[in-house]
N, C-alpha and C positions, 0 to 999 in steps of 0.2 A: 204716688209717691206710697208707698207699704212698707211697713216696718214690722219688729218683730223684739217682743223686749225678753225673750224667754216663757212665756206662757201663752200670753195673749199677743193675737196680731192686730195689725190696726192698719186700714186706708185711708190715710190722709186727705189726699186730694186724686180724684179720677176727672182728668180734663179731656174734653174733646172739642174740636173746633166748632166753633156755632156754624160755621158754613158746611159741616158735613154731619150734625149732629141727627140723631133719630135716622140712620142709617147702620146701627147695628155695631158701633163700633166700640160703645160702652159695655154692651152685652160680650165681647169678645175680649175684652181687658180683665174684665172682672172673674172670670174662670182662671185667667192665667194669674191675676195676683192671689186668689185661694188658694192654686196650686203650689205656690211659690210659698205661702202658708203653711199648707198641711206639709210639704217636707221638711220643716225645722220644726214639726211637733206642735203645732200651736193647736190649742184647744177650744179658743175661739176667736171671734173675729168683730173686733168694733167697728165703727166708721164713724168719720168726723165731718161734717157739712155743718152750713148755716140754718138753722130751723126754719126760715123763711124762706128758702127754697124749695117750694112746693113741686116743682117738676123734677130734682132730683129726689127727695122725699119719697114719690112715688115709683120713680125709677128703681129705687132700693128695696122696696116692699114688693115689686115683681120680682125680685131676683129672691124672696124670701127672708130679707133682715126683717125684723121685728126690734120695737123699739125697747128702750132701757129706760129706768129710771134712775140716772146719777147726774149731776151737774160738772160741768169742767171747767174750771175756774184760772185764769192767769193772772198774768204781771208783766206789763210793759217797763223795760227800762229806759 
C-alpha cells in the first residue's frame, strides 16, 4: 500500500507471500511504488514497519533507505 500526501510519499505495506519470499518480488515491487510516487512529485519517501522486523529492516537498507529520528503515535478507537 502506497500513499501520497502532497509532499511526502509513504510505503505503508509491502507484502510478499512467505512461500515465495526471497525470489525478488519485493525488489520488483519497490521500484514500481517509487515510480508511482515520483510521478506525483514526491520529495521523499517514508516507510512504515514494525521496528522488531529485522528482516524487513535489512531489506530496505539494501535498497538505500536510511533511518529517521521521529516517532509515530496512534490512538485506537
